[in-house]
N, C-alpha and C positions, 0 to 999 in steps of 0.2 A: 438150287442146291437144297438137298433134303435137310430136315431138321437135325437128324443124328449126325450127319457129316459136319454141319456147321458147329454143333456142340462139341464134337471131337476136336475140331481145329481150335476152338476157344480153350479147351482143356489142355491141349498140347502147348499152346501159346502161354497160358498161365503157368504150366509146369516149367517151361523154359525161362520165364521171368523169375520165378521163385528159385530155380537152380542157379541162375546168374547172380541173384542177390546173395545166395549162400556162398558161392565161390568168391564174390567180392568181400563178403564178411570174413571169410577165412584168410584171404590174402592181405587184408588191411586191418590187422589187429593193432591195438594201441588206442591212445586217447588223443583228443585234439582240444585245445583251449579256445573257447569262444568268448570274445569280449563283446557282450551286448551293451546297449546304452545304459542299462540299469543294473547289470550284474555280470560277473565273470563265471562261466560254466565250463566244467571239464566233462566232456562226453566221449563215449567210445566212437571210433570212426564208423563202424557198421551202423550204429544208431543214427549218427549224423547223416550218413548217405541215405539211409532208409527214409528219414524224415524229409530230407531235401527232395528225393524222388517223389515221395507221397504228396508233398505240398505242390510240387510242380504238376503232378498228375491232376490234383484237385483243381488247381488254377486253370489248367487247360480244359478240364471238364466244364467248369463254370463259364469260361469264355465261349466254348462251343455251344453250350446250352443257351446262352444269351443270344448268340447269332442265330441259332435255330428258331428260338421263340420270335425273334424279330422278323425272320423270313416267313414264318407261319402267319404272323399278323399281317404282313404285307400281302401275302397270297390271299388271305381271307378278305382283305379290303379290296383287292383287285377283282375277286369273284363277285363281291357285293356291287362294285361299280359296274361290272359287266351286266349284271342282272337288273341294275337300276334300283336296287333296294337299299342303297347306302343311306345311313341316317343323315338327315339334313343338318348342315353346318350353320351355326348361328354367328 
């Protein structure tokens, strides 16, 4: 796939997500009361949804990144073992 086509798909996907967020914000006006352990907060529903989706995205990104780093380390160790250049274990 060429670079401009991939970039265009990403831009369309981003525009769709932003549009969906805007539609959800317009349809869900009002506030919601959140009782946290240390305080009670009144936030707008669009803000609460945006923060929840953002935190979920960030958590998923961190989990995927950790899994990729673990796989990269295992692959590197496997290559070193195959070459016979692995550091000696004590």
